[in-house]
C-alpha positions as CSV (number, residue, x, y, z in Angstrom):
1,M,-0.3,0.0,0.3
2,H,2.9,2.6,0.9
3,L,4.7,1.7,-2.4
4,K,1.7,3.0,-4.2
5,D,0.5,5.9,-2.6
6,E,4.1,6.3,-3.8
7,L,4.0,5.5,-7.0
8,M,-0.2,6.8,-8.0
9,P,1.6,10.4,-8.1
10,K,4.7,10.3,-10.3
11,Y,2.6,8.0,-12.8
12,A,-0.5,10.6,-12.5
13,G,2.5,13.2,-13.0
14,L,3.9,11.4,-16.2
15,I,0.4,11.3,-17.9
16,Y,-0.9,15.0,-16.6
17,N,2.4,15.4,-18.6
18,G,1.9,14.4,-21.9
19,F,4.0,10.9,-21.0
20,W,2.1,8.6,-21.7
21,W,4.1,6.7,-24.3
22,T,7.1,6.8,-22.5
23,P,9.2,3.9,-20.8
24,E,9.3,4.9,-17.5
25,R,5.0,4.9,-17.9
26,K,4.9,2.4,-19.3
27,M,7.3,0.3,-16.5
28,L,4.9,2.0,-13.9
29,Q,2.1,0.4,-15.4
30,A,3.9,-3.3,-15.7
31,A,4.5,-2.8,-12.2
32,I,0.6,-2.2,-11.4
33,D,-1.0,-4.6,-14.1
34,A,1.5,-7.2,-12.2
35,S,0.0,-5.7,-8.7
36,Q,-3.4,-7.0,-10.4
37,E,-3.5,-10.4,-11.5
38,S,-5.4,-11.3,-8.8
39,V,-7.5,-8.8,-8.1
40,T,-11.0,-9.8,-8.8
41,G,-14.5,-10.5,-6.7
42,E,-17.7,-8.9,-5.8
43,V,-18.1,-5.4,-3.8
44,K,-21.1,-4.7,-2.1
45,L,-22.2,-1.7,-2.5
46,K,-25.3,0.7,-0.2
47,L,-26.6,3.3,-2.1
48,Y,-28.3,6.5,0.1
49,K,-28.5,10.3,-0.2
50,G,-25.6,10.5,-2.6
51,G,-23.3,8.5,-0.4
52,V,-21.5,5.0,-1.0
53,R,-20.8,2.5,1.6
54,T,-19.1,-0.9,1.4
55,V,-21.1,-3.3,3.2
56,G,-19.1,-6.1,2.2
57,R,-16.8,-8.2,-0.4
58,S,-15.7,-11.6,-1.1
59,S,-12.7,-12.7,-3.5
60,P,-11.9,-16.2,-4.6
61,Y,-8.5,-15.0,-4.0
62,S,-8.6,-13.8,-1.4
63,L,-5.7,-13.6,1.6
64,Y,-8.1,-12.7,4.6
65,S,-8.6,-15.8,6.5
66,K,-11.4,-16.0,9.6
67,K,-9.6,-18.9,11.2
68,L,-5.8,-16.3,11.8
69,V,-7.2,-12.7,12.3
70,G,-6.2,-13.2,16.4
71,F,-2.9,-12.4,17.7
72,D,-3.9,-16.1,19.5
73,E,-2.4,-19.7,18.9
74,A,-5.2,-20.2,16.9
75,G,-4.3,-17.0,14.9
76,G,-1.1,-18.4,14.6
77,Y,1.5,-15.4,15.4
78,N,4.1,-16.1,18.0
79,Q,5.4,-13.3,19.5
80,A,8.7,-14.9,20.0
81,D,8.8,-14.7,16.4
82,A,9.2,-11.1,16.1
83,E,12.4,-11.2,16.5
84,G,13.7,-13.8,14.0
85,F,11.5,-11.3,11.4
86,I,13.7,-8.0,13.5
87,K,16.9,-9.2,12.4
88,L,16.3,-10.8,9.2
89,N,14.0,-7.8,8.2
90,A,17.8,-5.8,8.7
91,L,19.9,-8.5,7.0
92,R,20.0,-6.4,4.2
93,L,20.2,-3.2,5.8
94,R,23.5,-4.5,7.7
95,I,25.0,-6.0,4.5
96,M,25.0,-2.7,2.5
97,A,26.4,-0.6,5.7
98,E,29.9,-3.7,5.5
99,R,30.1,-2.5,1.6
100,D,29.4,0.8,2.3
101,K,32.1,0.6,4.8
102,K,34.8,-1.2,2.9
103,Q,34.4,1.1,0.1
104,G,34.2,4.0,1.9
105,K,31.1,5.7,2.5
106,N,30.2,7.2,5.7
107,E,26.4,8.6,4.8
């Protein structure tokens, strides 16, 4: 979602400035298309006095599972897992820092 929020203004800017046929716009379009490959389903809306509310949604490819929504044992979440995730996520940053140190970069 955060990446989408960053890319959409760039995409809109390219279109607004007339760069529809450029490689940059086509590259962003390919990323958008790839992100939407599994997007399908139904959305139920309620219309009332000019307003719109989403009252239901379903998809055969939904990642949502009622069995996994809780942070308890039934949800499959173990707080001890967070430590490994944090270390794994930071691994690339430690490797980059070591590389930069070898190259004499001090950013």
